[in-house]
C-alpha positions as CSV (number, residue, x, y, z in Angstrom):
1,Q,0.1,-0.2,0.6
2,A,3.4,2.5,0.2
3,P,3.2,4.7,-3.0
4,V,6.3,3.8,-4.6
5,A,8.1,6.1,-7.1
6,L,9.9,4.1,-10.2
7,L,13.0,6.6,-11.5
8,W,14.1,5.0,-14.8
9,G,16.2,5.3,-17.5
10,E,14.0,5.5,-21.4
11,A,17.2,4.0,-22.9
12,D,17.7,1.5,-19.9
13,Q,19.1,-2.1,-21.8
14,L,19.7,-3.8,-18.4
15,L,15.9,-4.0,-17.5
16,P,14.4,-2.3,-19.9
17,P,11.1,0.4,-19.2
18,E,9.1,-2.0,-20.6
19,Y,10.3,-4.1,-17.5
20,A,9.4,-0.7,-15.6
21,Q,5.8,-0.8,-16.4
22,R,5.6,-3.9,-16.1
23,V,5.9,-3.6,-12.2
24,A,4.5,-0.3,-12.0
25,Q,1.5,-2.6,-13.0
26,E,1.8,-5.0,-9.7
27,L,2.1,-1.8,-7.9
28,P,-1.2,-0.6,-6.5
29,N,0.2,3.2,-5.0
30,A,3.3,3.4,-8.0
31,S,4.3,5.5,-10.5
32,L,6.8,5.7,-13.3
33,S,8.6,8.5,-14.9
34,L,11.0,8.0,-18.4
35,L,14.1,9.6,-18.0
36,P,15.1,10.2,-21.3
37,G,18.7,9.6,-22.4
38,C,19.0,8.2,-19.5
39,G,20.7,4.3,-19.1
40,H,20.6,2.3,-16.4
41,L,22.2,4.4,-13.8
42,P,20.7,7.6,-14.3
43,Q,22.2,8.8,-10.9
44,R,25.6,8.8,-12.9
45,E,24.5,9.7,-16.4
46,C,22.2,12.0,-15.6
47,P,21.6,13.3,-12.4
48,A,20.4,16.8,-13.7
49,K,16.8,14.5,-15.0
50,L,16.9,12.5,-11.7
51,L,17.4,15.2,-9.0
52,P,13.7,17.0,-9.5
53,L,12.1,13.8,-9.3
54,L,13.8,11.7,-6.9
55,R,13.4,15.6,-4.2
56,E,9.5,15.0,-5.5
57,A,9.6,12.2,-4.5
58,L,11.2,11.4,-1.0
59,A,8.8,14.7,-0.2
60,P,6.9,15.1,2.5
61,V,3.3,13.9,2.2
62,P,1.4,16.7,3.5
63,K,-0.3,15.8,6.6
64,A,-4.8,15.9,6.4
65,A,-6.4,18.5,8.1
66,P,-7.9,17.5,11.4
67,K,-12.1,16.8,10.7
């Protein structure tokens, strides 16, 4: 039930985007973001594209207003 953010290199040849799409379909609260021009190691290959998505995924979830 926990939210899952899949941040995936669109040019990943080890685990291609089709694999990521299958994983996302099996997880009830998953989101998939494909990073264009990135391969299997987006943190090394294109950190400038990865960082904003990573920050968004790790941002604290706002608490619900009291009822």
